[in-house]
C-alpha positions as MATLAB code, in Angstrom:
seq = 'MIDGAKLLSTIDEIVKEKQINRTIILESIKEGIKKAYEKHFDPEATIIVNIDNQTGQITVQKELKVVKKVEDDLLEIGLNEAKKEYGENVTIGDTVYEPINSEEFSRLAIIQVGQIIKQQIKEAEKDSIFDEYINEKGNLMNGVVIAAEERYLLIEVDRTFAYMPRKNLIFSDHYDVGDQILFLAEDVNKSKNAGQITASRTSNDFLAKLMEREVPEIFEKVIEIKAIARDPGRRSKIAVFSHNENIDPIGACVGTKGSRINKVTEELNDEKIDICIYSPNNKEFIINSLSPVKVISIVTNDKNKEADVVVPDEQLSLAIGKGGSAAKLVAKLTKWKLNIINYSEALANKTNILWNGNINEEELAELQIKLKDKVKEKQTKFEEKQRVAPPELPEVETFEIIEEHLVEDNNGYLDNEENYHVESLVEENDVDIQQELQKEIATIEDTLSFFEENTPDKDDEEINYDEYDDYYADK';
ca = [
     102.159  170.453   46.471;
      98.504  168.726   46.482;
      95.385  170.182   45.242;
      93.089  171.762   47.559;
      90.040  171.145   46.359;
      90.726  167.639   45.625;
      92.247  167.543   48.959;
      88.709  168.853   50.800;
      86.289  166.093   48.649;
      88.841  163.297   49.905;
      88.278  164.422   53.811;
      84.338  164.560   52.834;
      84.581  160.617   51.415;
      86.463  159.575   54.776;
      84.455  161.303   57.330;
      81.146  160.040   55.728;
      82.680  156.340   54.999;
      84.945  155.830   57.962;
      82.857  158.058   59.813;
      86.015  159.418   61.451;
      85.958  162.838   62.843;
      87.323  165.748   60.310;
      89.365  167.282   62.974;
      91.517  164.549   63.333;
      91.680  163.573   59.757;
      93.040  167.294   59.418;
      95.474  167.090   61.721;
      96.771  164.012   60.462;
      97.446  165.413   57.112;
      99.327  168.126   59.149;
     101.504  165.500   61.264;
     102.228  163.378   57.581;
     103.081  166.549   55.876;
     105.769  167.106   59.174;
     107.498  164.201   59.306;
     107.641  164.004   55.823;
     109.691  167.492   55.436;
     111.830  166.693   58.731;
     113.001  163.124   57.548;
     114.301  164.231   53.701;
     115.288  167.671   54.834;
     115.950  168.308   58.050;
     114.875  166.412   60.775;
     115.734  168.997   63.535;
     114.077  171.409   61.834;
     110.542  172.917   63.326;
     108.300  172.837   61.039;
     104.267  174.452   60.966;
     101.781  173.256   58.493;
      98.392  174.613   57.908;
      95.515  173.740   56.051;
      92.659  175.842   54.744;
      89.536  174.817   55.371;
      87.479  177.056   52.850;
      89.962  176.154   50.013;
      91.761  173.246   51.182;
      95.225  175.229   50.682;
      97.991  173.669   52.097;
     101.146  176.191   53.798;
     104.023  175.014   55.292;
     107.166  177.137   57.035;
     110.187  176.773   58.670;
     110.950  178.412   62.091;
     113.851  179.739   62.281;
     115.640  182.074   65.135;
     117.206  184.846   64.211;
     120.926  185.552   65.070;
     123.910  187.698   64.914;
     126.205  185.268   63.582;
     124.290  182.391   61.534;
     125.622  178.796   62.509;
     123.312  176.400   61.052;
     121.096  177.955   58.555;
     118.646  175.615   58.428;
     117.760  176.615   61.853;
     119.003  180.417   61.827;
     118.754  183.151   59.748;
     120.978  186.640   60.008;
     120.031  189.474   61.348;
     120.126  191.507   58.365;
     118.239  188.997   56.239;
     115.789  188.672   58.873;
     115.312  192.100   58.916;
     115.056  192.171   55.090;
     112.256  189.765   54.430;
     110.444  190.436   57.681;
     110.754  194.330   58.445;
     112.667  196.222   60.098;
     111.250  195.338   63.797;
     113.098  192.257   63.965;
     115.654  191.916   66.876;
     118.442  188.917   67.286;
     116.220  185.977   69.872;
     112.985  186.466   67.559;
     111.113  183.379   65.860;
     110.148  183.959   62.029;
     108.471  181.876   59.615;
     109.698  180.956   56.500;
     107.690  179.515   53.458;
     108.856  176.471   51.988;
     108.172  176.360   48.328;
     105.879  172.769   47.897;
     108.009  171.963   44.901;
     110.857  171.204   47.360;
     109.136  167.981   48.100;
     110.801  165.276   46.292;
     108.887  162.356   45.054;
     109.756  160.177   48.278;
     108.527  162.883   50.486;
     104.898  162.839   48.705;
     104.872  158.947   49.360;
     105.851  159.481   52.361;
     103.319  161.807   53.474;
     100.517  159.658   51.595;
     102.252  156.777   53.664;
     102.014  158.537   57.227;
      98.632  159.795   56.222;
      96.963  156.143   55.822;
      98.281  155.148   58.905;
      97.196  158.055   61.107;
      93.555  157.421   59.169;
      93.742  153.632   59.992;
      94.118  154.609   63.873;
      91.788  157.584   63.823;
      89.710  154.390   62.184;
      90.511  152.005   65.145;
      89.462  154.632   67.838;
      86.748  155.646   66.531;
      85.128  151.866   66.456;
      86.485  151.240   69.212;
      84.576  154.326   70.869;
      81.715  153.822   68.959;
      81.423  149.220   70.738;
      82.906  149.959   73.462;
      79.575  150.802   75.284;
      78.849  146.868   73.240;
      80.650  145.179   75.878;
      77.639  142.850   77.482;
      75.635  142.962   75.397;
      74.433  140.237   72.659;
      75.573  141.157   69.067;
      74.612  139.587   65.849;
      76.909  139.063   62.682;
      77.789  137.386   59.379;
      80.689  134.519   59.558;
      83.581  135.576   57.145;
      85.803  133.076   58.258;
      85.269  129.527   59.844;
      88.868  128.077   60.680;
      90.295  124.941   62.590;
      90.881  128.048   66.000;
      87.958  130.525   65.321;
      85.411  131.779   63.723;
      85.710  135.095   62.065;
      82.777  137.697   62.437;
      81.641  140.553   60.362;
      79.896  143.235   62.463;
      78.969  146.510   60.642;
      81.743  148.649   60.427;
      83.969  146.254   62.458;
      85.018  141.930   62.796;
      84.381  139.916   65.722;
      86.861  136.989   66.629;
      85.385  134.144   68.262;
      88.058  131.679   69.870;
      86.470  127.868   69.354;
      86.541  127.605   73.121;
      83.587  129.859   73.236;
      81.653  127.759   71.170;
      79.220  125.832   72.258;
      80.142  122.276   71.648;
      77.154  121.366   69.326;
      77.556  124.753   67.617;
      78.228  124.345   63.636;
      78.823  127.641   61.612;
      79.861  128.050   57.989;
      80.802  130.947   55.954;
      77.659  132.947   55.854;
      75.963  132.035   58.464;
      74.212  134.763   60.531;
      75.443  134.185   64.503;
      74.152  135.664   67.868;
      77.360  136.289   70.573;
      78.372  137.995   73.831;
      80.699  141.088   72.929;
      82.630  139.661   75.975;
      85.428  142.019   75.446;
      86.329  144.916   72.899;
      89.730  146.331   72.129;
      91.164  148.574   69.863;
      94.548  146.555   69.822;
      93.034  143.687   67.895;
      94.450  142.810   64.596;
      91.855  140.023   63.732;
      89.001  141.961   65.314;
      88.088  144.456   68.162;
      85.282  142.439   69.633;
      85.854  139.043   71.327;
      82.989  136.695   70.773;
      81.202  134.166   73.149;
      78.765  132.075   72.904;
      79.609  130.107   76.544;
      79.889  132.375   78.894;
      77.461  133.031   81.673;
      76.583  136.325   80.564;
      75.539  134.921   77.243;
      72.904  133.363   78.842;
      72.123  135.956   81.442;
      71.220  138.462   78.070;
      69.682  135.752   76.587;
      66.945  135.298   79.648;
      66.915  139.595   80.114;
      66.061  139.574   76.339;
      62.866  136.926   76.735;
      61.525  138.077   80.232;
      60.742  141.941   80.621;
      60.702  141.465   84.387;
      64.521  141.188   83.985;
      65.199  143.517   81.620;
      63.371  145.691   83.549;
      64.770  144.481   86.672;
      62.069  143.296   88.442;
      63.499  140.243   88.940;
      67.146  140.047   89.342;
      69.367  137.201   87.923;
      71.705  136.599   90.989;
      73.961  133.762   89.973;
      74.468  131.254   87.032;
      76.365  128.160   86.626;
      76.722  126.436   82.995;
      77.940  123.386   81.523;
      77.090  125.105   78.220;
      75.111  123.366   75.591;
      74.121  120.393   78.319;
      72.417  121.933   81.403;
      72.912  125.539   83.230;
      71.144  126.427   86.631;
      69.667  130.233   87.251;
      69.440  131.569   90.734;
      66.603  133.949   90.549;
      65.063  137.180   92.990;
      62.022  139.007   92.870;
      61.670  142.464   94.028;
      57.947  142.045   93.718;
      56.827  139.661   95.966;
      53.281  139.636   93.910;
      55.655  138.398   90.976;
      56.997  134.082   90.975;
      60.356  134.739   89.119;
      60.261  131.103   88.254;
      57.165  131.196   86.605;
      57.679  134.709   84.701;
      60.876  132.924   83.787;
      59.870  129.650   82.494;
      57.002  131.732   80.447;
      53.309  129.978   79.596;
      53.908  126.734   78.578;
      57.072  127.425   78.889;
      57.744  129.793   75.870;
      60.097  132.326   77.024;
      62.485  129.486   78.428;
      62.104  127.362   75.769;
      63.408  130.125   73.268;
      66.382  130.265   75.572;
      66.975  126.678   74.951;
      66.196  126.682   71.352;
      69.498  129.501   71.127;
      71.277  127.637   73.009;
      71.013  124.644   71.171;
      68.783  122.313   73.639;
      70.323  123.494   76.889;
      68.450  122.355   79.721;
      68.112  125.218   82.091;
      67.117  124.340   85.414;
      65.639  127.810   87.261;
      65.333  128.588   91.669;
      64.945  131.338   93.723;
      67.993  132.511   95.249;
      67.950  133.260   99.417;
      70.603  134.915  101.594;
      70.093  132.248  103.557;
      72.548  129.785  102.421;
      70.820  126.396  103.739;
      67.610  127.462  102.142;
      69.591  128.743   98.854;
      70.910  125.284   98.172;
      67.728  123.669   98.748;
      66.399  125.862   96.075;
      69.246  125.256   94.010;
      68.840  121.120   94.413;
      65.062  121.165   92.816;
      63.429  119.378   92.080;
      65.259  116.832   94.321;
      63.936  117.380   97.853;
      66.396  117.519  100.479;
      65.209  115.755  103.801;
      68.097  116.934  106.117;
      71.070  119.737  105.826;
      74.214  120.232  107.951;
      76.366  123.105  106.935;
      79.743  124.585  107.939;
      79.680  128.039  107.189;
      83.873  128.321  107.762;
      84.328  125.928  105.140;
      81.534  126.332  103.195;
      80.589  123.098  103.266;
      77.038  121.252  103.403;
      76.162  117.231  104.436;
      72.937  117.306  102.721;
      70.551  114.108  102.871;
      68.162  113.476  100.120;
      65.380  110.413   99.299;
      67.118  107.067   98.023;
      64.896  107.724   94.817;
      66.665  111.091   94.016;
      69.996  110.428   94.509;
      71.073  109.935   91.054;
      68.836  112.881   89.814;
      71.046  115.079   92.595;
      74.381  113.878   91.407;
      73.843  113.462   87.797;
      76.213  111.591   85.540;
      79.489  112.161   86.571;
      78.768  114.137   89.044;
      77.351  116.886   87.165;
      74.318  117.774   88.475;
      76.461  118.641   92.084;
      78.752  120.162   90.483;
      76.444  123.013   88.552;
      74.699  123.632   91.676;
      78.280  123.622   93.730;
      78.926  126.479   91.332;
      75.943  128.052   91.768;
      76.352  128.215   95.378;
      80.197  128.380   95.588;
      79.428  125.594   98.486;
      81.173  122.335   98.559;
      78.863  119.253   99.241;
      78.429  116.086   99.997;
      75.076  114.518   99.259;
      74.322  110.976  100.403;
      70.745  109.154  100.533;
      68.092  108.208  103.314;
      69.196  104.823  103.958;
      72.823  105.478  103.950;
      72.623  108.560  106.313;
      70.103  105.668  108.051;
      72.938  103.199  108.147;
      75.600  105.125  108.997;
      73.450  106.807  112.145;
      73.638  110.318  110.330;
      71.731  112.747  113.017;
      68.563  113.694  110.931;
      67.099  116.950  111.258;
      64.234  117.243  108.649;
      65.188  120.471  108.359;
      64.751  120.115  104.425;
      61.953  120.942  102.049;
      60.512  117.370  103.063;
      58.893  115.447  105.919;
      58.416  111.535  107.116;
      55.159  111.475  105.555;
      56.044  113.509  102.729;
      58.622  111.411  101.912;
      56.499  108.413  101.774;
      54.290  109.851   99.427;
      57.526  110.366   96.982;
      58.214  107.437   97.040;
      55.001  105.431   96.416;
      54.583  108.130   93.829;
      57.899  107.570   92.078;
      57.349  103.360   92.383;
      54.492  104.009   90.834;
      56.393  106.310   87.561;
      58.954  103.222   87.904;
      56.118  100.212   87.503;
      54.233  102.466   84.952;
      57.361  102.558   83.097;
      58.440   99.232   83.336;
      55.336   97.910   82.357;
      55.427   99.983   78.838;
      58.723   98.225   78.480;
      57.085   94.671   78.892;
      54.071   95.575   76.248;
      56.905   96.789   74.416;
      58.398   93.364   74.047;
      55.604   91.076   73.801;
      54.827   92.833   70.688;
      54.995   90.147   68.198;
      57.833   89.562   66.407;
      58.426   89.698   62.814;
      57.495   85.699   60.658;
      61.686   84.710   60.802;
      62.941   84.076   57.383;
      63.001   80.647   55.190;
      65.853   79.017   56.243;
      67.002   76.327   53.994;
      67.033   72.537   55.104;
      70.163   70.319   54.663;
      69.709   66.338   54.684;
      71.729   65.011   56.981;
      73.127   61.436   55.864;
      71.854   58.948   57.834;
      75.084   57.047   58.703;
      76.920   60.036   59.427;
      74.330   60.567   62.697;
      75.970   60.116   66.162;
      73.709   57.981   68.253;
      73.624   56.618   71.655;
      73.059   53.163   72.907;
      69.187   53.784   73.112;
      69.466   55.047   69.003;
      69.181   58.848   70.055;
      71.573   61.798   69.294;
      74.073   62.952   72.005;
      73.313   65.414   74.456;
      72.957   68.820   72.971;
      76.035   69.913   74.571;
      77.963   66.941   73.401;
      78.167   67.665   69.854;
      79.262   70.193   67.158;
      78.597   70.547   63.394;
      82.166   68.202   62.708;
      80.188   65.413   64.320;
      77.265   65.499   61.634;
      79.731   65.599   58.376;
      82.453   63.561   57.880;
      85.832   64.788   58.293;
      87.319   65.052   54.568;
      84.354   66.893   53.640;
      85.285   70.870   54.776;
      82.908   72.050   52.175;
      79.786   71.081   53.605;
      81.165   71.286   57.298;
      81.829   75.539   56.317;
      78.321   75.669   54.581;
      76.219   74.349   58.088;
      78.820   76.894   60.007;
      77.315   79.733   57.750;
      73.761   78.969   58.069;
      73.398   78.079   61.531;
      75.607   81.573   62.154;
      72.213   83.018   59.941;
      70.044   81.668   62.062;
      71.445   82.648   65.578;
      71.791   86.395   64.362;
      68.022   86.227   63.429;
      67.202   84.862   66.432;
      69.427   87.152   68.314;
      67.230   90.075   66.806;
      64.558   88.865   69.875;
      66.337   88.753   72.604;
      65.222   90.765   75.613;
      66.772   94.594   75.596;
      66.946   95.678   78.895;
      67.695   99.464   79.610;
      71.151  101.376   80.064;
      72.270  101.755   83.597;
      72.823  105.662   83.038;
      69.144  105.785   81.670;
      67.987  103.785   84.833;
      70.374  105.797   87.204;
      69.476  109.506   86.484;
      65.391  110.058   85.078;
      65.712  113.936   83.828;
      62.029  113.822   82.722;
      61.949  114.973   86.663;
      63.115  118.191   85.521;
      60.823  118.706   82.820;
      57.808  117.683   84.777;
      58.885  120.174   87.706;
      59.072  123.044   85.647;
      56.047  121.957   83.377;
      54.046  122.554   86.406;
      55.355  126.144   86.637;
];
């Protein structure tokens, strides 16, 4: 039926290419032949298939029960016939194995064998890939984008594919077919059709693994990442803890002049990363997580996991962030609900100021002076920018106004500016001149508007994220 030498050669190729265990392939072929015979000849028959490991020769046998009177010749054999074929020692109730001539297999049966073998090999390949990549779950992987669809990316990774839903991409990510991509193997599942690996660039674990890659102390477990909160592509907060009191966890994560953290932010499309020190003490952890914002007073409710926090007036916007983004990150990081108010509001509400944060009254006064000086410096730079000599105005074509068309008052002067219009300077029926004057005056107004004083955007005044960068630059 099948050339044995060719069969063994084909098996060797499959083992090498698909990296599937040889035994699995042989068992798949046996199962395929067995099912093919049962389907095309006798579904109730018991078929035994053997393959010689040296020659590749396939033998197929049908199991028969020795009986006194045959009722089903496909499953039974008479005693006399059995003795004739298998020897005088055969008795009723014995089981004998009748060789099946390969010629009995029709062409359809052979096709069926091929289909079953292919399916078995495919399943075995899935199992093999799953066994190989299951240990990669939770690790960073590299691949090449081979399909960029509206809802997902398909990524080629060595022997398999990774499937990345668009929601698992950072909002500023843009990948085309052929691009290299770094991602986290979020899950490995052999039942997936499109790809056995589910990929992600937005999970907290992706950031954790990037930090582990860039910070040897994290990889070596000297520094431990205790918690992460992310707004992917925008800002993240990481709480770290050092098991060695001689190692500064923030300094180690940031690196010299930001060398370590900058590599992480670059991979995340300039996602800003704030690092704080973890503490098992809830109050201390909340205070640390709000850095670089200073905390004047904090009252916690352990039962409801809720905290009232008082911060300096000048840092309230920084503590809350645009749309509450900064406060939300702290809440995610600490798993606490935060009620943040400024110092002035706390005094107005006669709130009890405990001064149990990380700043006292004297330091608060110094901070206010420092921040005011910083604001004054920025304002000075802004004013200097406004004083820069403007470029020369473009020449404006002048128009002669016929004297008898001027509107004069009793003293021979023009009426007050707010009491006349372009229409007053021309004859009512001279429409062309009137329209031309309107166009020229509009041009002059547009030119002059270029030199009007620009005011900073309100949101920019409220939140100064430079304070984050200044804080970590000193580390």
